[in-house]
DSSP file (Angstrom, degrees, kcal/mol; ACC not computed):
  #  RESIDUE AA STRUCTURE BP1 BP2  ACC     N-H-->O    O-->H-N    N-H-->O    O-->H-N    TCO  KAPPA ALPHA  PHI   PSI    X-CA   Y-CA   Z-CA
    1    1 A M              0   0    0      0, 0.0     2,-0.1     0, 0.0     0, 0.0   0.000 360.0 360.0 360.0 136.4    9.5   10.5  -11.8
    2    2 A D     >  -     0   0    0      1,-0.1     4,-2.0     4,-0.0     5,-0.1  -0.328 360.0-109.6 -75.6 163.9    6.5    8.2  -11.8
    3    3 A L  H  > S+     0   0    0      2,-0.2     4,-2.5     1,-0.2     5,-0.2   0.903 115.2  52.4 -60.4 -45.6    3.0    9.3  -12.4
    4    4 A L  H  > S+     0   0    0      1,-0.2     4,-2.6     2,-0.2    -1,-0.2   0.916 110.4  48.6 -58.5 -46.4    1.7    8.8   -8.9
    5    5 A T  H  > S+     0   0    0      2,-0.2     4,-2.3     1,-0.2    -1,-0.2   0.903 110.3  52.3 -60.4 -42.1    4.5   10.9   -7.5
    6    6 A A  H  X S+     0   0    0     -4,-2.0     4,-2.5     1,-0.2     5,-0.2   0.932 111.0  46.2 -59.1 -46.4    3.8   13.6  -10.1
    7    7 A H  H  X S+     0   0    0     -4,-2.5     4,-3.0     1,-0.2    -2,-0.2   0.896 111.1  53.4 -59.6 -42.5    0.2   13.7   -9.1
    8    8 A A  H  < S+     0   0    0     -4,-2.6    -1,-0.2    23,-0.2    -2,-0.2   0.871 113.2  43.3 -64.5 -36.8    1.1   13.8   -5.4
    9    9 A Q  H  < S+     0   0    0     -4,-2.3    -1,-0.2    -5,-0.2    -2,-0.2   0.899 119.6  40.8 -74.7 -39.3    3.4   16.8   -5.9
   10   10 A A  H  < S+     0   0    0     -4,-2.5    -2,-0.2     1,-0.2    -3,-0.2   0.841 136.3  12.4 -78.3 -35.7    1.0   18.7   -8.2
   11   11 A T    ><  +     0   0    0     -4,-3.0     3,-1.3    -5,-0.2    20,-0.4  -0.505  69.0 163.5-140.9  65.4   -2.3   18.0   -6.4
   12   12 A P  T 3  S+     0   0    0      0, 0.0    20,-1.7     0, 0.0    21,-0.4   0.782  77.9  46.8 -63.8 -25.8   -1.5   16.5   -2.9
   13   13 A D  T 3  S+     0   0    0     17,-0.2     2,-0.2    18,-0.1    -5,-0.1   0.483  85.8 109.6 -94.3  -3.4   -4.9   17.2   -1.4
   14   14 A K  S <  S-     0   0    0     -3,-1.3    17,-1.8    -7,-0.2    18,-0.2  -0.553  79.9-103.8 -77.2 138.4   -6.9   15.8   -4.3
   15   15 A V  E     +A   30   0A   0     -2,-0.2    15,-0.3    15,-0.2     3,-0.1  -0.365  42.9 169.1 -65.0 129.8   -8.8   12.6   -3.7
   16   16 A A  E     +     0   0A   0     13,-3.0     2,-0.4     1,-0.3    14,-0.2   0.705  63.9  28.4-110.5 -32.8   -7.0    9.6   -5.4
   17   17 A V  E     -A   29   0A   0     12,-2.1    12,-2.1     2,-0.0     2,-0.4  -0.997  59.4-170.9-135.9 137.3   -8.8    6.5   -3.9
   18   18 A V  E     -A   28   0A   0     -2,-0.4     2,-0.6    10,-0.2    10,-0.2  -0.994   7.9-163.3-125.1 133.7  -12.3    6.1   -2.7
   19   19 A D  E     +A   27   0A   0      8,-2.9     8,-1.9    -2,-0.4    -2,-0.0  -0.927  23.3 158.8-110.6 102.1  -13.7    3.0   -0.8
   20   20 A D        +     0   0    0     -2,-0.6     3,-0.1     6,-0.2    -1,-0.1  -0.265  10.9 163.7-123.7  47.6  -17.5    3.2   -1.0
   21   21 A R    >   -     0   0    0      4,-0.2     3,-1.5     1,-0.1    -2,-0.1  -0.351  48.7 -93.0 -64.3 143.9  -18.5   -0.4   -0.4
   22   22 A P  T 3  S+     0   0    0      0, 0.0    -1,-0.1     0, 0.0     3,-0.1  -0.244 109.7  26.1 -56.2 144.4  -22.2   -0.8    0.6
   23   23 A G  T 3  S+     0   0    0      1,-0.2     2,-0.3    -3,-0.1    -2,-0.1   0.425 108.3  87.1  82.7   1.4  -22.9   -0.9    4.3
   24   24 A Q  S <  S-     0   0    0     -3,-1.5    -1,-0.2    -4,-0.0     3,-0.1  -0.896  85.5 -99.1-126.3 159.2  -19.9    1.2    5.2
   25   25 A E        -     0   0    0     -2,-0.3    -4,-0.2    -3,-0.1    -6,-0.1  -0.597  51.5-106.0 -69.3 132.4  -19.0    4.8    5.6
   26   26 A P        -     0   0    0      0, 0.0     2,-0.3     0, 0.0    -6,-0.2  -0.301  40.7-165.4 -55.0 141.7  -17.2    6.0    2.4
   27   27 A R  E     -A   19   0A   0     -8,-1.9    -8,-2.9    -3,-0.1     2,-0.3  -0.943   5.8-172.1-130.1 154.5  -13.5    6.5    3.0
   28   28 A Q  E     -A   18   0A   0     -2,-0.3     2,-0.4   -10,-0.2   -10,-0.2  -0.959  13.1-154.0-143.9 162.6  -11.0    8.3    0.8
   29   29 A M  E     -A   17   0A   0    -12,-2.1   -13,-3.0    -2,-0.3   -12,-2.1  -0.999  19.6-128.4-141.4 140.1   -7.3    8.9    0.5
   30   30 A T  E  >  -A   15   0A   0     -2,-0.4     4,-3.0   -15,-0.3   -15,-0.2  -0.275  30.6-106.0 -81.6 170.3   -5.5   11.8   -1.1
   31   31 A F  H  > S+     0   0    0    -17,-1.8     4,-2.7   -20,-0.4   -23,-0.2   0.894 122.3  52.5 -64.7 -38.6   -2.7   11.6   -3.7
   32   32 A A  H  > S+     0   0    0    -20,-1.7     4,-1.9   -21,-0.2    -1,-0.2   0.954 113.7  43.7 -63.6 -48.0   -0.1   12.6   -1.0
   33   33 A E  H  > S+     0   0    0    -21,-0.4     4,-2.0     2,-0.2    -2,-0.2   0.913 114.4  48.9 -63.0 -47.1   -1.4    9.8    1.3
   34   34 A F  H  X S+     0   0    0     -4,-3.0     4,-2.7     1,-0.2    -1,-0.2   0.890 110.8  50.6 -61.7 -43.0   -1.6    7.2   -1.4
   35   35 A N  H  X S+     0   0    0     -4,-2.7     4,-2.0    -5,-0.2    -1,-0.2   0.886 108.3  51.5 -65.0 -38.0    1.8    8.0   -2.6
   36   36 A A  H  X S+     0   0    0     -4,-1.9     4,-1.7    -5,-0.2    -1,-0.2   0.884 112.2  47.7 -64.3 -37.7    3.3    7.7    0.9
   37   37 A C  H  X S+     0   0    0     -4,-2.0     4,-2.2     2,-0.2    -2,-0.2   0.894 110.2  51.7 -69.7 -38.5    1.6    4.3    1.3
   38   38 A A  H  X S+     0   0    0     -4,-2.7     4,-2.4     1,-0.2    -2,-0.2   0.872 108.4  50.9 -67.6 -32.6    2.8    3.1   -2.1
   39   39 A N  H  X S+     0   0    0     -4,-2.0     4,-2.4     2,-0.2    -1,-0.2   0.869 108.0  53.1 -67.4 -39.5    6.3    4.1   -1.2
   40   40 A R  H  X S+     0   0    0     -4,-1.7     4,-2.1     2,-0.2    -2,-0.2   0.914 110.1  48.7 -61.3 -43.3    6.0    2.1    2.1
   41   41 A L  H  X S+     0   0    0     -4,-2.2     4,-2.1    28,-0.2    -2,-0.2   0.944 110.5  49.9 -61.2 -49.1    4.9   -0.9    0.1
   42   42 A A  H  X S+     0   0    0     -4,-2.4     4,-2.1     1,-0.2    -1,-0.2   0.896 110.9  49.0 -58.6 -40.4    7.8   -0.5   -2.3
   43   43 A N  H  X S+     0   0    0     -4,-2.4     4,-2.6     1,-0.2    -1,-0.2   0.851 109.5  54.1 -67.4 -34.7   10.3   -0.3    0.7
   44   44 A G  H  X S+     0   0    0     -4,-2.1     4,-1.8     2,-0.2    -1,-0.2   0.881 107.1  50.1 -66.0 -37.5    8.6   -3.4    2.2
   45   45 A I  H  <>S+     0   0    0     -4,-2.1     5,-1.7     2,-0.2    -2,-0.2   0.915 113.7  45.5 -67.8 -44.2    9.2   -5.3   -1.1
   46   46 A V  H ><5S+     0   0    0     -4,-2.1     3,-1.6     1,-0.2    -2,-0.2   0.912 111.8  50.9 -65.6 -43.2   12.8   -4.3   -1.1
   47   47 A D  H 3<5S+     0   0    0     -4,-2.6    -1,-0.2     1,-0.3    -2,-0.2   0.819 104.9  58.4 -63.1 -32.4   13.3   -5.0    2.6
   48   48 A A  T 3<5S-     0   0    0     -4,-1.8    -1,-0.3    -5,-0.1    -2,-0.2   0.434 110.4-125.8 -78.6  -0.8   11.8   -8.5    2.0
   49   49 A R  T < 5 +     0   0    0     -3,-1.6     2,-0.5     1,-0.2    -3,-0.2   0.858  42.3 175.7  59.2  38.4   14.6   -9.1   -0.6
   50   50 A I      < -     0   0    0     -5,-1.7    -1,-0.2     1,-0.1     3,-0.1  -0.660  35.6-110.9 -79.4 126.1   12.1  -10.0   -3.3
   51   51 A D    >   -     0   0    0     -2,-0.5     3,-1.9    -3,-0.1    -1,-0.1  -0.170  32.6 -98.1 -57.8 145.7   14.1  -10.6   -6.4
   52   52 A A  T 3  S+     0   0    0      1,-0.3    -1,-0.1    -3,-0.0     3,-0.1  -0.420 113.4  25.1 -61.5 137.6   13.8   -8.1   -9.3
   53   53 A G  T 3  S+     0   0    0      1,-0.3    -1,-0.3    -3,-0.1    -2,-0.1   0.253  91.0 133.6  85.1 -11.9   11.4   -9.5  -11.8
   54   54 A A    <   -     0   0    0     -3,-1.9     2,-0.4     1,-0.1    -1,-0.3  -0.367  59.6-116.6 -67.9 150.5    9.6  -11.7   -9.2
   55   55 A K        -     0   0    0     -3,-0.1     2,-0.4    -2,-0.1    -1,-0.1  -0.746  25.5-162.9 -88.7 134.6    5.8  -11.6   -9.3
   56   56 A V        -     0   0    0     -2,-0.4     2,-0.4    -6,-0.0    32,-0.0  -0.967  11.7-169.8-117.8 134.1    4.1  -10.2   -6.1
   57   57 A M        -     0   0    0     -2,-0.4     2,-0.5     2,-0.0    -2,-0.0  -0.956  17.3-144.7-130.9 143.9    0.5  -11.0   -5.7
   58   58 A W        -     0   0    0     -2,-0.4     2,-0.6     2,-0.1    -2,-0.0  -0.908  11.8-172.0-104.8 130.0   -2.3   -9.9   -3.3
   59   59 A L        +     0   0    0     -2,-0.5     2,-0.3     2,-0.0    -2,-0.0  -0.919  49.5  71.4-116.5 103.1   -5.0  -12.4   -2.2
   60   60 A G  S    S-     0   0    0     -2,-0.6    -2,-0.1     3,-0.0     2,-0.1  -0.978  83.0 -44.7 175.7-174.2   -7.7  -10.7   -0.3
   61   61 A Q        -     0   0    0     -2,-0.3     2,-0.5     1,-0.1     5,-0.1  -0.329  53.2-110.2 -74.2 152.5  -10.7   -8.3   -0.5
   62   62 A N        +     0   0    0      4,-0.1     2,-0.3     3,-0.1    -1,-0.1  -0.712  63.9 126.1 -79.3 131.5  -10.7   -5.2   -2.5
   63   63 A S  S  > S-     0   0    0     -2,-0.5     4,-1.2     1,-0.0     3,-0.3  -0.949  77.2 -82.7-168.3 178.6  -10.8   -2.2   -0.1
   64   64 A L  H  > S+     0   0    0     -2,-0.3     4,-1.0     1,-0.2    20,-0.1   0.832 124.7  62.1 -65.6 -31.2   -8.9    0.9    0.8
   65   65 A E  H  4 S+     0   0    0      1,-0.2     3,-0.3     2,-0.2    19,-0.3   0.871  99.8  54.5 -64.5 -33.9   -6.4   -1.2    2.8
   66   66 A V  H  4 S+     0   0    0     -3,-0.3    -1,-0.2     1,-0.2    -2,-0.2   0.850 108.7  47.6 -66.6 -32.7   -5.5   -3.0   -0.5
   67   67 A A  H  < S+     0   0    0     -4,-1.2    -1,-0.2     1,-0.2    -2,-0.2   0.652 120.8  38.9 -77.7 -16.7   -4.7    0.3   -2.1
   68   68 A S  S  < S+     0   0    0     -4,-1.0    16,-0.8    -3,-0.3    -1,-0.2  -0.458  80.2 178.1-134.8  62.3   -2.7    1.4    0.9
   69   69 A P        -     0   0    0      0, 0.0     2,-0.4     0, 0.0   -28,-0.2  -0.204  10.4-163.1 -66.7 154.6   -0.7   -1.6    2.2
   70   70 A S        -     0   0    0    -30,-0.1    16,-0.3   -29,-0.1   -29,-0.1  -0.999  13.6-155.6-135.6 138.2    1.7   -1.3    5.1
   71   71 A T        +     0   0    0     -2,-0.4    17,-0.2    14,-0.1    14,-0.1   0.429  66.1  97.5 -91.6  -2.1    4.4   -3.9    5.9
   72   72 A T  S    S-     0   0    0     12,-0.2     5,-0.1     1,-0.1    -2,-0.1  -0.758  83.7-108.6 -92.7 134.0    4.6   -3.1    9.7
   73   73 A P    >>  -     0   0    0      0, 0.0     3,-1.1     0, 0.0     4,-0.8  -0.256  30.1-115.5 -58.4 149.7    2.7   -5.2   12.1
   74   74 A P  G >4 S+     0   0    0      0, 0.0     3,-0.8     0, 0.0    -2,-0.0   0.864 111.5  58.3 -59.9 -36.8   -0.3   -3.4   13.6
   75   75 A A  G 34 S+     0   0    0      1,-0.3    -3,-0.0     3,-0.0     0, 0.0   0.794 115.7  35.5 -64.9 -25.4    1.2   -3.5   17.2
   76   76 A R  G <4 S+     0   0    0     -3,-1.1     2,-0.4     2,-0.1    -1,-0.3   0.433  96.7 102.9-106.9   0.0    4.3   -1.6   16.2
   77   77 A R    <<  -     0   0    0     -3,-0.8     3,-0.1    -4,-0.8    -7,-0.0  -0.664  68.9-124.5 -91.1 138.6    2.9    0.7   13.6
   78   78 A A        -     0   0    0     -2,-0.4    -2,-0.1     1,-0.2    -6,-0.1  -0.385  49.5 -78.5 -65.9 149.8    2.2    4.3   14.1
   79   79 A P  S    S+     0   0    0      0, 0.0     2,-0.3     0, 0.0    -1,-0.2  -0.294  71.2 151.8 -52.6 136.6   -1.3    5.5   13.5
   80   80 A S        -     0   0    0     -3,-0.1    -3,-0.0     1,-0.0     0, 0.0  -0.984  60.8-112.8-161.7 160.7   -1.8    5.9    9.8
   81   81 A R  S    S+     0   0    0     -2,-0.3     2,-1.2     1,-0.1   -13,-0.1   0.600 100.9  85.6 -76.7 -10.2   -4.3    5.8    7.0
   82   82 A C        +     0   0    0      1,-0.2    -1,-0.1   -13,-0.1   -17,-0.1  -0.763  54.2 161.4 -95.1  95.0   -2.5    2.7    5.8
   83   83 A R        +     0   0    0     -2,-1.2    -1,-0.2    -4,-0.0   -18,-0.1   0.518  26.3 114.2 -95.2  -7.7   -4.2    0.1    7.8
   84   84 A S        -     0   0    0    -16,-0.8   -12,-0.2   -19,-0.3    -2,-0.0  -0.194  54.2-149.2 -67.5 156.2   -3.4   -3.1    6.1
   85   85 A T        +     0   0    0    -16,-0.1    -1,-0.1   -14,-0.1   -14,-0.1  -0.136  35.0 165.4-115.3  35.1   -1.2   -5.8    7.8
   86   86 A T        -     0   0    0    -16,-0.3     2,-0.4   -21,-0.1   -28,-0.0  -0.291  16.4-165.3 -54.2 132.3    0.2   -7.1    4.5
   87   87 A A        -     0   0    0      2,-0.0     2,-0.4   -14,-0.0   -15,-0.1  -0.938  10.8-138.5-122.8 145.2    3.2   -9.3    5.1
   88   88 A F        -     0   0    0     -2,-0.4     2,-0.4   -17,-0.2   -32,-0.0  -0.886  17.2-175.8-104.5 133.0    5.8  -10.4    2.6
   89   89 A R        -     0   0    0     -2,-0.4   -41,-0.0     3,-0.0    -2,-0.0  -0.992  18.1-141.6-126.0 135.6    7.3  -13.9    2.6
   90   90 A T        -     0   0    0     -2,-0.4     3,-0.1     1,-0.1   -40,-0.0  -0.827  32.9-107.6 -91.9 135.5   10.0  -15.0    0.3
   91   91 A P        -     0   0    0      0, 0.0     2,-0.2     0, 0.0    -1,-0.1  -0.286  34.2-109.2 -61.8 143.8    9.5  -18.6   -1.0
   92   92 A S        -     0   0    0      1,-0.0     2,-0.5    -3,-0.0    -3,-0.0  -0.472  32.7-139.0 -67.9 143.3   11.8  -21.2    0.4
   93   93 A R        -     0   0    0     -2,-0.2     2,-0.2    -3,-0.1    -1,-0.0  -0.884  10.1-125.5-110.2 139.0   14.3  -22.4   -2.1
   94   94 A S              0   0    0     -2,-0.5     0, 0.0     1,-0.1     0, 0.0  -0.509 360.0 360.0 -75.5 144.3   15.3  -26.0   -2.5
   95   95 A T              0   0    0     -2,-0.2    -1,-0.1     0, 0.0    -2,-0.0   0.432 360.0 360.0-106.8 360.0   19.0  -26.7   -2.2
């Protein structure tokens, strides 16, 4: 069992991530919410058929959305604390 899952099971309602950027209302996510979002991200990577050992990189601002990516387009996504619209692309391979 990974460390995040262990924390989510032991203390699901404890705050895991806080986004307190200046000029915005502070937002937070519990270990249970963060674990669920991390699992959605992992499933998105698997569904995108990203090869084992491949490097995956985020290019964007630091925010709660970065900590809680979702791979489902916003129009089709159920309401969630995972608000990012992160998409995965596999690089085209030369033949």
